[in-house]
DSSP file (Angstrom, degrees, kcal/mol; ACC not computed):
  #  RESIDUE AA STRUCTURE BP1 BP2  ACC     N-H-->O    O-->H-N    N-H-->O    O-->H-N    TCO  KAPPA ALPHA  PHI   PSI    X-CA   Y-CA   Z-CA
    1    1 A X              0   0    0      0, 0.0     4,-0.4     0, 0.0     0, 0.0   0.000 360.0 360.0 360.0 -30.7  134.4  121.4  112.9
    2    2 A X     >  +     0   0    0      2,-0.1     4,-0.5     1,-0.1     3,-0.2   0.904 360.0  43.2 -85.5 -44.4  130.9  120.7  114.2
    3    3 A X  H >> S+     0   0    0      1,-0.2     4,-1.2     2,-0.2     3,-0.8   0.825  99.6  66.1 -81.8 -31.8  131.5  118.8  117.4
    4    4 A X  H 3> S+     0   0    0      1,-0.3     4,-1.7     2,-0.2     3,-0.4   0.885  97.6  55.5 -62.0 -38.5  134.4  120.8  119.0
    5    5 A X  H 3> S+     0   0    0     -4,-0.4     4,-2.9     1,-0.2    -1,-0.3   0.827 100.1  62.2 -60.6 -27.3  132.3  123.9  119.5
    6    6 A X  H <X S+     0   0    0     -3,-0.8     4,-2.5    -4,-0.5    -1,-0.2   0.899 102.6  49.3 -63.7 -38.6  129.9  121.7  121.4
    7    7 A X  H  X S+     0   0    0     -4,-1.2     4,-2.8    -3,-0.4     5,-0.2   0.918 111.0  50.1 -63.5 -42.7  132.6  121.0  124.0
    8    8 A X  H  X S+     0   0    0     -4,-1.7     4,-2.0     2,-0.2    -2,-0.2   0.927 111.5  47.5 -60.9 -45.6  133.3  124.7  124.2
    9    9 A X  H  X S+     0   0    0     -4,-2.9     4,-2.1     2,-0.2    -1,-0.2   0.903 111.7  51.7 -62.4 -40.6  129.6  125.4  124.8
   10   10 A X  H  X S+     0   0    0     -4,-2.5     4,-2.1     1,-0.2    -2,-0.2   0.930 110.3  46.4 -62.2 -46.7  129.5  122.7  127.4
   11   11 A X  H  X S+     0   0    0     -4,-2.8     4,-2.1     1,-0.2    -1,-0.2   0.830 109.2  57.4 -66.2 -29.9  132.5  124.0  129.3
   12   12 A X  H  X S+     0   0    0     -4,-2.0     4,-1.6    -5,-0.2    -1,-0.2   0.899 106.4  48.6 -63.6 -40.5  130.8  127.5  129.0
   13   13 A X  H  < S+     0   0    0     -4,-2.1    -2,-0.2     1,-0.2    -1,-0.2   0.922 114.4  46.0 -61.8 -43.7  127.8  126.1  130.8
   14   14 A X  H  < S+     0   0    0     -4,-2.1     3,-0.4     1,-0.2    -2,-0.2   0.788 117.7  41.3 -73.8 -27.9  129.9  124.5  133.5
   15   15 A X  H  < S+     0   0    0     -4,-2.1    -1,-0.2     1,-0.2    -2,-0.2   0.643 122.3  38.3 -95.8 -15.5  132.1  127.6  134.1
   16   16 A X  S  X S+     0   0    0     -4,-1.6     4,-2.6    -5,-0.2     5,-0.3  -0.267  73.5 143.9-124.4  45.0  129.4  130.3  133.9
   17   17 A X  H  >  +     0   0    0     -3,-0.4     4,-2.2     1,-0.2     5,-0.1   0.886  69.1  46.7 -57.6 -47.9  126.6  128.4  135.6
   18   18 A X  H  > S+     0   0    0      1,-0.2     4,-0.7     2,-0.2    -1,-0.2   0.892 114.4  47.3 -66.5 -38.8  125.0  131.2  137.5
   19   19 A X  H >4 S+     0   0    0      1,-0.2     3,-0.8     2,-0.2     4,-0.3   0.914 113.9  47.6 -66.8 -41.8  124.9  133.5  134.5
   20   20 A X  H >< S+     0   0    0     -4,-2.6     3,-1.7     1,-0.2     4,-0.3   0.836 101.3  66.0 -67.7 -32.2  123.5  130.7  132.3
   21   21 A X  H >< S+     0   0    0     -4,-2.2     3,-1.1     1,-0.3    -1,-0.2   0.756  87.5  70.6 -61.9 -23.7  120.9  129.9  134.9
   22   22 A X  T << S+     0   0    0     -3,-0.8    -1,-0.3    -4,-0.7    -2,-0.2   0.732  97.9  48.6 -67.2 -21.7  119.3  133.3  134.3
   23   23 A X  T <  S+     0   0    0     -3,-1.7     2,-0.3    -4,-0.3    -1,-0.2   0.445  80.6 114.2-100.0   0.8  118.0  132.2  130.9
   24   24 A X  S <  S-     0   0    0     -3,-1.1     7,-0.1    -4,-0.3     8,-0.0  -0.544  82.3 -99.1 -67.5 131.9  116.5  128.9  132.0
   25   25 A X    >   -     0   0    0     -2,-0.3     3,-1.8     1,-0.1    -1,-0.1  -0.186  26.4-122.1 -54.8 144.4  112.7  129.2  131.5
   26   26 A X  T 3  S+     0   0    0      1,-0.3    -1,-0.1    -3,-0.1     5,-0.1   0.753 107.3  66.2 -60.6 -27.0  110.8  130.1  134.7
   27   27 A X  T 3  S+     0   0    0      2,-0.1     2,-0.6     1,-0.0    -1,-0.3   0.580  86.6  82.3 -76.9  -6.1  108.7  126.9  134.5
   28   28 A X  S <  S-     0   0    0     -3,-1.8     3,-0.2    -4,-0.0     6,-0.1  -0.869  77.8-138.6 -98.1 124.1  111.7  124.7  135.1
   29   29 A X  S    S+     0   0    0     -2,-0.6     5,-0.2     1,-0.2    -2,-0.1  -0.351  77.6  22.9 -74.3 161.3  112.7  124.4  138.7
   30   30 A X    >>  -     0   0    0      3,-0.1     4,-1.5     1,-0.1     3,-0.6   0.940  67.2-171.0  51.9  65.8  116.3  124.5  139.9
   31   31 A X  H 3> S+     0   0    0      1,-0.2     4,-2.2    -3,-0.2     5,-0.2   0.826  80.6  58.0 -59.2 -34.0  117.9  126.4  137.0
   32   32 A X  H 3> S+     0   0    0      1,-0.2     4,-2.4     2,-0.2    -1,-0.2   0.907 104.5  52.2 -63.4 -39.8  121.5  125.8  138.1
   33   33 A X  H <> S+     0   0    0     -3,-0.6     4,-2.8     1,-0.2    -1,-0.2   0.911 108.3  50.8 -61.2 -42.6  120.9  122.1  137.9
   34   34 A X  H  X S+     0   0    0     -4,-1.5     4,-2.6     2,-0.2     5,-0.2   0.896 109.8  50.1 -62.6 -40.6  119.6  122.4  134.4
   35   35 A X  H  X S+     0   0    0     -4,-2.2     4,-2.3     2,-0.2    -1,-0.2   0.925 112.5  46.9 -64.4 -43.5  122.6  124.4  133.3
   36   36 A X  H  X S+     0   0    0     -4,-2.4     4,-2.5     2,-0.2    -2,-0.2   0.923 113.3  48.8 -64.0 -44.0  125.0  121.8  134.9
   37   37 A X  H  X S+     0   0    0     -4,-2.8     4,-2.3     1,-0.2    -2,-0.2   0.917 113.8  44.9 -63.5 -44.1  123.1  118.9  133.2
   38   38 A X  H  X S+     0   0    0     -4,-2.6     4,-2.4     2,-0.2    -1,-0.2   0.880 112.0  53.0 -69.9 -35.6  123.0  120.4  129.8
   39   39 A X  H  X S+     0   0    0     -4,-2.3     4,-2.2    -5,-0.2    -2,-0.2   0.934 111.5  45.6 -61.8 -45.4  126.7  121.4  130.1
   40   40 A X  H  X S+     0   0    0     -4,-2.5     4,-3.1     1,-0.2     5,-0.3   0.881 110.5  55.0 -65.1 -36.9  127.6  117.9  131.0
   41   41 A X  H  X S+     0   0    0     -4,-2.3     4,-2.3    -5,-0.2    -2,-0.2   0.911 108.4  47.8 -61.5 -42.6  125.4  116.6  128.1
   42   42 A X  H  X S+     0   0    0     -4,-2.4     4,-1.9     2,-0.2    -2,-0.2   0.924 115.4  44.5 -63.5 -45.2  127.3  118.8  125.6
   43   43 A X  H  X S+     0   0    0     -4,-2.2     4,-2.3     2,-0.2    -2,-0.2   0.931 115.1  47.4 -66.4 -45.8  130.7  117.7  126.9
   44   44 A X  H  X S+     0   0    0     -4,-3.1     4,-2.7     1,-0.2    -2,-0.2   0.866 109.9  52.9 -66.9 -35.7  129.7  114.0  127.1
   45   45 A X  H  X S+     0   0    0     -4,-2.3     4,-2.5    -5,-0.3     5,-0.2   0.918 109.1  50.9 -63.4 -41.9  128.2  114.1  123.6
   46   46 A X  H  X S+     0   0    0     -4,-1.9     4,-2.5     2,-0.2    -2,-0.2   0.948 112.5  45.1 -59.0 -49.5  131.5  115.6  122.3
   47   47 A X  H  X S+     0   0    0     -4,-2.3     4,-2.7     1,-0.2     5,-0.3   0.932 113.1  50.8 -61.0 -46.5  133.5  112.8  123.9
   48   48 A X  H  X>S+     0   0    0     -4,-2.7     4,-1.4     1,-0.2     5,-1.2   0.909 113.5  44.1 -59.0 -45.4  131.2  110.1  122.7
   49   49 A X  H  <5S+     0   0    0     -4,-2.5    -1,-0.2     2,-0.2    -2,-0.2   0.898 113.9  50.1 -69.6 -40.4  131.2  111.3  119.1
   50   50 A X  H  <5S+     0   0    0     -4,-2.5    -2,-0.2    -5,-0.2    -1,-0.2   0.915 118.3  37.4 -65.5 -42.9  135.0  111.8  119.0
   51   51 A X  H  <5S-     0   0    0     -4,-2.7    -1,-0.2    -5,-0.2    -2,-0.2   0.618 108.0-125.1 -88.3 -10.8  135.8  108.4  120.5
   52   52 A X  T  <5 +     0   0    0     -4,-1.4     2,-0.6    -5,-0.3     3,-0.2   0.704  62.5 134.9  81.5  20.2  133.0  106.6  118.6
   53   53 A X  S   <S-     0   0    0     -5,-1.2    -1,-0.2    -6,-0.2    -2,-0.1  -0.917  89.6 -16.9-105.1 119.8  131.2  105.0  121.5
   54   54 A X  S  > S+     0   0    0     -2,-0.6     4,-2.5    -3,-0.1    -1,-0.2   0.832  91.8 152.0  55.4  34.4  127.4  105.4  121.2
   55   55 A X  H  >  +     0   0    0     -7,-0.2     4,-2.5    -3,-0.2     5,-0.2   0.890  63.9  50.3 -64.3 -42.1  128.2  108.2  118.8
   56   56 A X  H  > S+     0   0    0     51,-0.6     4,-2.2     2,-0.2    -1,-0.2   0.946 113.6  44.8 -63.4 -47.9  125.0  107.9  116.8
   57   57 A X  H  > S+     0   0    0      1,-0.2     4,-2.8     2,-0.2     5,-0.2   0.909 113.1  51.9 -61.4 -42.4  122.8  108.0  119.9
   58   58 A X  H  X S+     0   0    0     -4,-2.5     4,-2.5     1,-0.2    -1,-0.2   0.901 109.8  48.4 -62.6 -41.4  124.8  110.9  121.3
   59   59 A X  H  X S+     0   0    0     -4,-2.5     4,-2.3     2,-0.2    -1,-0.2   0.883 112.2  49.8 -67.1 -37.6  124.4  112.9  118.1
   60   60 A X  H  X S+     0   0    0     -4,-2.2     4,-2.2     2,-0.2    -2,-0.2   0.939 113.2  45.1 -64.7 -46.7  120.7  112.2  118.1
   61   61 A X  H  X S+     0   0    0     -4,-2.8     4,-2.6     1,-0.2    -2,-0.2   0.873 111.5  53.6 -65.7 -36.5  120.3  113.3  121.7
   62   62 A X  H  X S+     0   0    0     -4,-2.5     4,-2.7    -5,-0.2     5,-0.2   0.925 108.2  50.5 -61.7 -44.1  122.5  116.3  121.1
   63   63 A X  H  X S+     0   0    0     -4,-2.3     4,-2.1     1,-0.2    -2,-0.2   0.911 111.4  47.4 -60.0 -43.5  120.2  117.3  118.2
   64   64 A X  H  X S+     0   0    0     -4,-2.2     4,-2.4     2,-0.2    -1,-0.2   0.919 112.1  50.2 -64.4 -43.8  117.1  116.9  120.4
   65   65 A X  H  X S+     0   0    0     -4,-2.6     4,-2.4     1,-0.2    -2,-0.2   0.922 111.5  47.7 -62.3 -44.1  118.7  119.0  123.2
   66   66 A X  H  X S+     0   0    0     -4,-2.7     4,-2.3     1,-0.2    -1,-0.2   0.880 111.0  51.6 -64.9 -37.4  119.7  121.8  120.8
   67   67 A X  H  X S+     0   0    0     -4,-2.1     4,-2.5    -5,-0.2     5,-0.2   0.902 109.3  50.2 -64.8 -40.6  116.2  121.8  119.3
   68   68 A X  H  X S+     0   0    0     -4,-2.4     4,-3.0     2,-0.2     5,-0.5   0.897 108.6  52.7 -64.2 -39.8  114.7  122.1  122.8
   69   69 A X  H  X>S+     0   0    0     -4,-2.4     4,-1.9     1,-0.2     5,-1.6   0.944 111.5  47.5 -57.1 -46.8  117.1  125.0  123.5
   70   70 A X  I  <>S+     0   0    0     -4,-2.3     5,-2.5     3,-0.2    -2,-0.2   0.936 120.2  35.5 -60.4 -49.1  115.9  126.7  120.4
   71   71 A X  I  <5S+     0   0    0     -4,-2.5     5,-0.5     3,-0.2    -2,-0.2   0.879 124.6  37.5 -78.1 -39.4  112.2  126.2  121.1
   72   72 A X  I  <5S+     0   0    0     -4,-3.0    -3,-0.2    -5,-0.2    -2,-0.2   0.798 130.6  20.3 -86.8 -29.0  112.0  126.6  124.9
   73   73 A X  I  X5S+     0   0    0     -4,-1.9     4,-0.8    -5,-0.5    -3,-0.2   0.860 129.0  29.6-106.1 -53.4  114.6  129.3  125.4
   74   74 A X  I  ><S+     0   0    0     -5,-1.6     4,-2.3     2,-0.2    15,-0.3   0.855 110.4  58.2 -88.1 -36.2  115.2  131.4  122.3
   75   75 A X  H  ><S+     0   0    0     -5,-2.5     4,-2.7    -6,-0.3     5,-0.2   0.932 103.0  52.4 -64.0 -46.3  112.0  131.3  120.3
   76   76 A X  H  > S+     0   0    0     -5,-0.5     4,-0.8     1,-0.2    -1,-0.2   0.929 114.9  41.9 -57.2 -44.1  109.7  132.8  123.0
   77   77 A X  H  <>S+     0   0    0     -4,-0.8     5,-2.0     1,-0.2     3,-0.5   0.879 113.4  54.1 -68.8 -36.5  112.0  135.8  123.5
   78   78 A X  H ><5S+     0   0    0     -4,-2.3     3,-1.4     7,-0.3    -2,-0.2   0.882 105.6  52.2 -64.2 -38.1  112.5  136.1  119.7
   79   79 A X  H 3<5S+     0   0    0     -4,-2.7    -1,-0.2     1,-0.3    -2,-0.2   0.696 101.6  62.0 -71.3 -18.0  108.8  136.2  119.1
   80   80 A X  T 3<5S-     0   0    0     -4,-0.8    -1,-0.3    -3,-0.5    -2,-0.2   0.430 130.6 -92.3 -85.2   0.5  108.6  139.0  121.7
   81   81 A X  T < 5S+     0   0    0     -3,-1.4     2,-1.1     1,-0.2    -3,-0.2   0.473  80.7 139.0 105.9   3.4  110.8  141.1  119.4
   82   82 A X     >< -     0   0    0     -5,-2.0     4,-1.8     1,-0.2    -1,-0.2  -0.705  31.9-169.6 -83.0 102.1  114.3  140.3  120.8
   83   83 A X  H  > S+     0   0    0     -2,-1.1     4,-2.1     1,-0.2    -1,-0.2   0.817  82.6  57.2 -66.3 -31.2  116.3  140.0  117.6
   84   84 A X  H  > S+     0   0    0      2,-0.2     4,-2.1     1,-0.2    -1,-0.2   0.904 108.3  47.3 -65.1 -40.3  119.3  138.6  119.3
   85   85 A X  H  > S+     0   0    0     -3,-0.2     4,-2.4     2,-0.2    -7,-0.3   0.848 108.5  54.5 -69.5 -33.8  117.2  135.7  120.7
   86   86 A X  H  X S+     0   0    0     -4,-1.8     4,-2.2     2,-0.2    -1,-0.2   0.898 108.2  50.0 -65.3 -38.8  115.7  135.1  117.3
   87   87 A X  H  X S+     0   0    0     -4,-2.1     4,-2.3     2,-0.2    -2,-0.2   0.923 110.3  50.1 -60.5 -45.0  119.3  134.8  116.0
   88   88 A X  H  X S+     0   0    0     -4,-2.1     4,-2.7     2,-0.2     5,-0.3   0.865 107.1  55.8 -62.8 -36.6  120.0  132.3  118.8
   89   89 A X  H  X S+     0   0    0     -4,-2.4     4,-2.6   -15,-0.3    -1,-0.2   0.963 111.0  42.3 -58.6 -52.0  116.9  130.4  117.9
   90   90 A X  H  X S+     0   0    0     -4,-2.2     4,-2.4     2,-0.2    -2,-0.2   0.848 113.1  54.0 -67.1 -33.1  118.0  129.9  114.3
   91   91 A X  H  X S+     0   0    0     -4,-2.3     4,-2.5     2,-0.2    -1,-0.2   0.956 113.5  41.1 -63.5 -50.3  121.5  129.1  115.4
   92   92 A X  H  X S+     0   0    0     -4,-2.7     4,-2.4     2,-0.2    -2,-0.2   0.863 113.5  54.5 -66.8 -35.3  120.4  126.4  117.7
   93   93 A X  H  X S+     0   0    0     -4,-2.6     4,-2.0    -5,-0.3    -1,-0.2   0.922 111.3  44.8 -62.1 -44.9  117.8  125.2  115.1
   94   94 A X  H  X S+     0   0    0     -4,-2.4     4,-2.3     2,-0.2    -2,-0.2   0.901 112.5  51.0 -67.0 -41.7  120.6  124.9  112.5
   95   95 A X  H  X S+     0   0    0     -4,-2.5     4,-2.5     2,-0.2    -2,-0.2   0.887 108.4  52.7 -63.5 -38.0  123.0  123.2  115.0
   96   96 A X  H  X S+     0   0    0     -4,-2.4     4,-2.4     2,-0.2    -1,-0.2   0.929 109.3  49.2 -61.7 -44.5  120.2  120.7  115.9
   97   97 A X  H  X S+     0   0    0     -4,-2.0     4,-2.4     1,-0.2    -2,-0.2   0.897 110.4  51.3 -60.8 -40.3  119.8  119.9  112.2
   98   98 A X  H  X S+     0   0    0     -4,-2.3     4,-2.8     2,-0.2    -2,-0.2   0.913 109.9  48.8 -62.7 -43.6  123.5  119.4  111.9
   99   99 A X  H  X S+     0   0    0     -4,-2.5     4,-2.3     1,-0.2    -2,-0.2   0.912 113.0  47.1 -63.9 -42.3  123.6  117.0  114.8
  100  100 A X  H  X S+     0   0    0     -4,-2.4     4,-1.3     2,-0.2    -1,-0.2   0.876 112.3  50.3 -68.9 -36.2  120.7  115.0  113.4
  101  101 A X  H  < S+     0   0    0     -4,-2.4     4,-0.5    -5,-0.2     3,-0.5   0.942 111.3  48.4 -63.8 -47.5  122.3  114.9  110.0
  102  102 A X  H >< S+     0   0    0     -4,-2.8     3,-1.7     1,-0.2     4,-0.4   0.900 106.3  57.8 -59.4 -40.9  125.6  113.7  111.4
  103  103 A X  H >< S+     0   0    0     -4,-2.3     3,-1.0     1,-0.3    -1,-0.2   0.845  99.4  58.8 -60.0 -32.5  123.8  111.1  113.4
  104  104 A X  T 3< S+     0   0    0     -4,-1.3    -1,-0.3    -3,-0.5    -2,-0.2   0.643 107.7  47.4 -72.6 -11.8  122.4  109.6  110.2
  105  105 A X  T <  S+     0   0    0     -3,-1.7     2,-0.3    -4,-0.5    -1,-0.2   0.370  94.2  92.2-108.2   2.2  125.9  109.1  109.0
  106  106 A X  S <  S-     0   0    0     -3,-1.0     2,-0.2    -4,-0.4     3,-0.0  -0.733  74.4-122.2 -97.2 147.0  127.3  107.5  112.1
  107  107 A X        -     0   0    0     -2,-0.3   -51,-0.6     1,-0.1     2,-0.3  -0.531  31.7-100.5 -81.6 151.4  127.4  103.7  112.6
  108  108 A X        -     0   0    0     -2,-0.2     2,-0.3   -53,-0.1    -1,-0.1  -0.558  53.2-170.8 -65.0 134.9  125.7  102.1  115.6
  109  109 A X              0   0    0     -2,-0.3   -52,-0.1    -3,-0.0   -56,-0.1  -0.872 360.0 360.0-132.7 164.0  128.5  101.4  118.0
  110  110 A X              0   0    0     -2,-0.3   -57,-0.1   -58,-0.1    -2,-0.1   0.464 360.0 360.0   4.7 360.0  129.2   99.6  121.3
């Protein structure tokens, strides 16, 4: 229930790259590259966790990535009064916590 939406989000990044690039913070160069990298990260984390290879590490890295999304993308806009972005902040913050919680219950693998 937790990990399959990550695959969906990842494929969303990969199929809507130009639209997603518009929300990449201005201080990061090459926004399309960041969208592609994060999309691949979401998809690869899903695969890793489902098949159980490096699942703990993948869940930890997924948690860190989601936390960075929350803090770098959604929180600044949310603090400027954009309530939708504040919602996105808390959503990503909660998902990051979920990923880190799951990682603590996974065994070290291959």
